[in-house]
C-alpha positions as CSV (number, residue, x, y, z in Angstrom):
1,X,-27.0,33.3,17.5
2,X,-27.9,35.7,14.7
3,X,-26.2,38.5,16.5
4,X,-23.1,36.3,17.0
5,X,-23.0,35.5,13.3
6,X,-23.3,39.1,12.3
7,X,-20.5,40.2,14.6
8,X,-18.3,37.3,13.5
9,X,-19.0,38.2,9.8
10,X,-20.4,34.8,8.9
11,X,-23.8,33.3,8.0
12,X,-26.0,32.2,10.9
13,X,-26.0,28.7,9.4
14,X,-22.2,28.6,9.8
15,X,-22.5,29.3,13.6
16,X,-25.3,26.7,13.8
17,X,-23.2,24.1,12.0
18,X,-20.2,24.9,14.2
19,X,-22.3,24.2,17.2
20,X,-23.7,20.9,15.8
21,X,-20.2,19.8,14.9
22,X,-19.1,20.7,18.5
23,X,-16.4,23.0,17.1
24,X,-17.7,25.7,19.5
25,X,-19.9,25.5,22.5
26,X,-23.5,26.6,22.3
27,X,-26.4,27.1,24.7
28,X,-30.0,26.4,24.3
29,X,-32.9,27.6,26.4
30,X,-36.6,26.6,26.2
31,X,-38.8,29.8,26.5
32,X,-42.2,29.7,28.2
33,X,-43.8,30.3,24.8
34,X,-42.3,27.0,23.6
35,X,-39.8,28.6,21.3
36,X,-36.1,27.6,21.6
37,X,-33.4,30.3,22.1
38,X,-29.9,29.4,21.1
39,X,-26.9,31.5,22.0
40,X,-23.1,31.4,22.1
41,X,-20.6,32.9,24.5
42,X,-19.2,36.3,23.4
43,X,-15.7,34.9,23.8
44,X,-16.4,32.5,20.9
45,X,-16.9,35.3,18.4
46,X,-13.2,35.6,17.6
47,X,-12.9,31.8,17.3
48,X,-15.8,31.6,14.9
49,X,-14.3,34.3,12.7
50,X,-10.9,32.6,12.6
51,X,-12.4,29.2,11.9
52,X,-14.6,30.5,9.1
53,X,-11.7,32.4,7.6
54,X,-9.5,29.4,7.6
55,X,-11.9,27.2,5.7
56,X,-13.2,27.0,2.1
57,X,-16.4,25.6,0.8
58,X,-16.7,22.4,-1.3
59,X,-16.9,24.4,-4.5
60,X,-13.8,26.4,-3.7
61,X,-11.9,23.3,-2.6
62,X,-12.8,21.6,-5.9
63,X,-11.6,24.7,-7.9
64,X,-8.4,25.0,-5.9
65,X,-7.6,21.3,-6.4
66,X,-8.6,21.2,-10.0
67,X,-11.0,18.3,-9.4
68,X,-14.7,17.6,-9.8
69,X,-16.7,18.1,-6.7
70,X,-17.6,14.4,-6.6
71,X,-13.9,13.6,-6.3
72,X,-13.5,16.0,-3.4
73,X,-16.4,14.2,-1.7
74,X,-14.5,11.0,-2.2
75,X,-11.5,12.5,-0.4
76,X,-13.9,13.6,2.4
77,X,-15.5,10.1,2.6
78,X,-12.1,8.5,2.9
79,X,-10.9,10.9,5.6
80,X,-8.1,12.5,3.6
81,X,-10.1,15.8,3.9
82,X,-11.8,16.3,7.2
83,X,-14.3,19.3,7.1
84,X,-15.2,21.2,10.2
85,X,-18.7,21.4,8.8
86,X,-20.2,18.9,6.4
87,X,-23.5,17.2,5.5
88,X,-22.6,14.6,8.0
89,X,-23.2,17.2,10.7
90,X,-26.9,17.8,10.8
91,X,-27.4,17.9,7.0
92,X,-25.4,21.1,6.6
93,X,-26.1,23.0,3.4
94,X,-22.5,24.1,3.1
95,X,-19.2,22.4,3.6
96,X,-16.3,24.1,5.4
97,X,-13.0,22.5,4.7
98,X,-9.8,23.7,6.4
99,X,-7.5,25.4,3.9
100,X,-4.5,23.7,5.5
101,X,-5.9,20.3,4.5
102,X,-6.5,21.5,0.9
103,X,-2.9,22.8,0.8
104,X,-1.7,19.3,1.8
105,X,-2.9,18.1,-1.6
106,X,-0.8,20.6,-3.5
107,X,2.5,19.0,-4.6
108,X,5.9,20.1,-5.6
109,X,7.4,18.5,-8.7
110,X,10.3,16.1,-9.0
111,X,12.8,16.9,-11.6
112,X,14.1,14.1,-13.9
113,X,17.1,13.7,-16.1
114,X,14.8,12.9,-19.1
115,X,11.4,14.2,-20.1
116,X,9.0,11.2,-20.1
117,X,5.5,11.4,-21.6
118,X,3.2,12.7,-18.8
119,X,-0.4,12.7,-18.0
120,X,-2.2,14.8,-15.4
121,X,-4.6,13.4,-12.7
122,X,-7.7,15.0,-14.4
123,X,-7.0,13.1,-17.6
124,X,-6.5,9.9,-15.7
125,X,-9.9,10.4,-14.1
126,X,-11.4,11.2,-17.5
127,X,-9.9,8.6,-19.7
128,X,-8.5,5.7,-17.6
129,X,-11.8,4.5,-16.3
130,X,-10.7,4.1,-12.7
131,X,-12.6,1.6,-10.6
132,X,-14.2,2.2,-7.2
133,X,-11.5,3.2,-4.7
134,X,-8.7,3.5,-7.2
135,X,-8.7,7.3,-7.1
136,X,-8.2,7.2,-3.4
137,X,-5.4,4.6,-3.8
138,X,-3.7,6.9,-6.3
139,X,-3.9,9.9,-3.9
140,X,-2.5,7.8,-1.1
141,X,0.3,6.6,-3.3
142,X,1.1,10.3,-4.0
143,X,1.0,11.2,-0.3
144,X,3.2,8.2,0.4
145,X,5.7,9.0,-2.3
146,X,5.0,5.8,-4.2
147,X,4.2,8.0,-7.2
148,X,6.0,11.4,-7.7
149,X,4.8,14.3,-9.7
150,X,7.0,15.3,-12.6
151,X,8.0,19.0,-12.7
152,X,10.0,21.7,-11.1
153,X,10.6,21.5,-7.4
154,X,10.0,25.2,-6.9
155,X,6.5,24.9,-8.4
156,X,3.6,23.6,-6.3
157,X,0.7,22.2,-8.3
158,X,-2.8,21.2,-7.1
159,X,-3.7,17.5,-7.2
160,X,-5.9,17.6,-10.3
161,X,-3.2,19.3,-12.4
162,X,0.0,17.5,-11.4
163,X,1.8,15.7,-14.1
164,X,2.8,12.0,-13.7
165,X,5.0,9.8,-15.7
166,X,2.4,8.1,-17.9
167,X,4.2,4.7,-18.3
168,X,5.2,4.5,-14.7
169,X,1.7,5.3,-13.5
170,X,0.1,2.8,-15.8
171,X,2.5,0.1,-14.6
172,X,1.8,1.0,-11.0
173,X,-2.0,0.8,-11.7
174,X,-1.6,-2.6,-13.4
175,X,0.5,-4.0,-10.6
176,X,-2.0,-2.7,-8.0
177,X,-4.9,-4.3,-9.8
178,X,-3.0,-7.6,-10.1
179,X,-2.2,-7.6,-6.4
180,X,-5.8,-6.9,-5.6
181,X,-7.1,-9.7,-7.9
182,X,-9.0,-7.2,-10.1
183,X,-10.3,-8.4,-13.4
184,X,-9.3,-6.8,-16.7
185,X,-11.1,-6.3,-20.0
186,X,-10.4,-8.7,-23.0
187,X,-8.6,-5.9,-24.7
188,X,-6.3,-5.4,-21.8
189,X,-5.7,-9.1,-21.8
190,X,-4.8,-8.9,-25.4
191,X,-2.1,-6.3,-24.7
192,X,-0.6,-8.4,-21.9
193,X,-0.5,-11.5,-24.1
194,X,0.9,-9.6,-27.0
195,X,-1.8,-11.0,-29.4
196,X,-4.2,-9.4,-31.8
197,X,-7.7,-8.6,-30.6
198,X,-9.5,-11.1,-32.8
199,X,-7.1,-13.9,-31.7
200,X,-7.9,-13.3,-28.1
201,X,-11.7,-13.1,-28.8
202,X,-11.3,-16.5,-30.5
203,X,-9.5,-17.9,-27.4
204,X,-12.4,-16.6,-25.3
205,X,-15.0,-18.1,-27.6
206,X,-13.3,-21.5,-27.6
207,X,-12.9,-21.5,-23.8
208,X,-9.1,-21.6,-23.9
209,X,-9.0,-18.3,-22.1
210,X,-11.5,-18.3,-19.2
211,X,-13.5,-15.2,-18.6
212,X,-15.9,-14.1,-15.8
213,X,-18.8,-11.7,-15.5
214,X,-18.4,-9.4,-12.6
215,X,-19.9,-6.0,-11.7
216,X,-18.0,-4.4,-14.6
217,X,-19.4,-4.4,-18.2
218,X,-18.4,-7.1,-20.6
219,X,-16.6,-10.3,-20.1
220,X,-13.6,-10.0,-17.8
221,X,-10.3,-11.8,-17.5
222,X,-8.6,-12.4,-14.1
223,X,-4.8,-12.6,-13.6
224,X,-5.3,-16.3,-12.5
225,X,-6.9,-17.0,-15.9
226,X,-4.1,-15.3,-17.8
227,X,-1.5,-17.3,-15.8
228,X,-3.3,-20.5,-16.4
229,X,-3.6,-19.8,-20.2
230,X,0.1,-19.0,-20.5
231,X,1.1,-22.1,-18.5
232,X,-1.2,-24.3,-20.6
233,X,-1.0,-23.1,-24.2
234,X,1.6,-21.7,-26.6
235,X,1.0,-20.3,-30.1
236,X,2.7,-21.8,-33.1
237,X,4.2,-18.4,-33.8
238,X,5.7,-18.1,-30.3
239,X,7.1,-21.6,-30.4
240,X,8.6,-21.1,-33.9
241,X,10.3,-18.0,-32.7
242,X,11.8,-19.8,-29.7
243,X,13.3,-22.6,-31.9
244,X,14.1,-20.2,-34.8
245,X,12.1,-22.2,-37.3
246,X,9.5,-21.3,-39.9
247,X,6.0,-21.7,-38.5
248,X,4.6,-23.4,-41.6
249,X,7.4,-26.0,-41.7
250,X,6.9,-26.7,-38.0
251,X,3.1,-27.2,-38.5
252,X,3.8,-29.8,-41.2
253,X,6.5,-31.7,-39.3
254,X,5.5,-31.5,-35.6
255,X,4.3,-34.9,-34.3
256,X,1.5,-33.4,-32.2
257,X,-1.8,-31.7,-33.3
258,X,-2.7,-28.2,-32.3
259,X,-5.8,-27.7,-30.2
260,X,-7.0,-24.7,-32.1
261,X,-6.3,-23.1,-35.5
262,X,-7.7,-22.0,-38.9
263,X,-8.2,-25.5,-40.2
264,X,-9.6,-26.8,-36.8
265,X,-12.1,-24.2,-35.6
266,X,-11.5,-21.2,-38.0
267,X,-9.6,-19.2,-35.4
268,X,-6.9,-16.9,-36.5
269,X,-3.8,-18.7,-35.0
270,X,-2.7,-22.2,-34.2
271,X,-2.2,-23.0,-30.5
272,X,-0.7,-26.1,-28.9
273,X,-1.1,-27.5,-25.4
274,X,2.3,-27.1,-23.9
275,X,2.2,-30.5,-22.2
276,X,1.5,-32.2,-25.5
277,X,4.1,-30.3,-27.4
278,X,7.0,-30.4,-25.0
279,X,6.1,-33.9,-23.7
280,X,6.1,-35.3,-27.2
281,X,9.3,-33.6,-28.3
282,X,11.2,-34.5,-25.1
283,X,10.1,-38.1,-25.4
284,X,10.3,-38.8,-29.1
285,X,11.3,-35.9,-31.2
286,X,13.7,-33.7,-29.3
287,X,16.2,-33.7,-32.2
288,X,13.6,-32.0,-34.3
289,X,14.4,-28.5,-33.1
290,X,18.1,-29.0,-34.0
291,X,17.6,-30.1,-37.6
292,X,17.9,-27.7,-40.4
293,X,14.7,-26.5,-42.2
294,X,14.0,-24.8,-45.4
295,X,13.6,-21.0,-45.1
296,X,9.9,-20.6,-45.3
297,X,7.6,-17.9,-44.0
298,X,3.9,-18.0,-43.2
């Protein structure tokens, strides 16, 4: 086997790993001394050389793709990359990944009429705090043309360096998380509700916005919790905007009491229960929203 490796121009370990992975056939003979002799057919020498030449190591694959080695291992674990030799085959010290598979993760750009703000995949991995499995989902979305790189069609860019429409990609990620039932941080919930951070923390403290504790750090908010909150409560500011009235005037004249607010529990904003507010107005005070009011501001 050592002679075969030398003639093929590869390391003996590469030949050994090819045999273990059953890429090439190998022979094994037990000698009278108790030692084991391994050999390969001479006709396999050319095949060994071709196979080795058509592969790259894990380090080279990571550099060519512009990704950390850990992310290349993720691609291997998911089956997007299928090495001829890996640590799954007899604890191989080296990885040999077909170049053709690496090239399949080099993308051509898609030209657009406008120039949207973009972000590359490496920055997404660094700053967006992707959860388990989301990187693979992102790659599969690229392979399936759900997400398209921004750039010139004549240029081919490796996975880690491709530019994506930042807003479109963030929206895709949010929709994917919602569909999967993922939880979000309180700060993400704030953005979706269009409220200030302290207001949302008050809602959490008071139990109006339900949170959970899962495997991620901090209190988390589910989409079901967001939907329930929005269906149950409405802020004074939002209601005042919908009826085009001054919030302070409404607070003094509405026939129902808020469930939360500065004078009730020292929270930052007033919130009403929708059923109380709309039920009372529909039954007794529907004309209230049609009357004129003094021009006041909070």
